[in-house]
N, C-alpha and C positions, 0 to 999 in steps of 0.2 A: 423514558417510559415509566409510568408509575404502576406499582403492583396493585392488582385488584384486591387481594388479601394476602397478608403475610401472617403466618401462624406456626404453631407447633402441634405435634401430636404425641400421644403416649398410647402404646398398644399393650393390653393385657392378654389373658388367655382367650377371651372372646369379645372383649370390649375395646373400643377405640375412643379416646378422649381428644377432642380437637379444640384448641384455644386460639382465637384470633388475636393477633398482636398489633396489627395495623393494616393500612391500605384503604383505598377509597370505598370499598364495599364491606369492610370488616364490621362485625358485630362488636359492640363495646359494652363496658360495664358488666352488669349481671347477665348479659346475653352473650358474652364473649366465649363461653365454654359450652360445648355440647358433647353428649355421649351417644355412641352408636354400637350396636352389636354387629359383629362382622363374621362372615363365614367365607372361608377359602375353599375352593374346589376346582381342581384342574388349573386352568389359567384364568379363573374368574374370582372376583371379590364382590360379595354382596353386603350392603349396608342396610341396617334397619334402625330407626331412631329409638333410643331408650329414653333420653331426655335432652331436649334442645330448645331453649327459649328463643333462639334466633330463627325467625320464620324464613328469612332469605336462604340461610344455609340448609335448613331442614327441607325446604322445597326442592333443593338441588340433590341432596344426599339421601334422603329417606327413600328406601325402596330401589336404590340405584344399583345396577350391576356394572362393574368395570371389567373389561376383558383385556388381557395382555395382547400386545401386537408383536409380530415378528416370530422368530423360531424359538426364542428363549434359551438358546444354547449354542 
């Protein structure tokens, strides 16, 4: 089974940088890196695009809220 996207991320105080490294849906070249502002609250993570030239990735991540599942403890 081939990975859809393989990448790495770096998180700062309130920004997350995502870099695609490979995979069948990875953004390449000057579109490989995108930056998002993140907010953590309770068990939720909200992402807002700061700069991302990859339309595929930004369509999925911009404005998305992720919620933790399970009891968390």
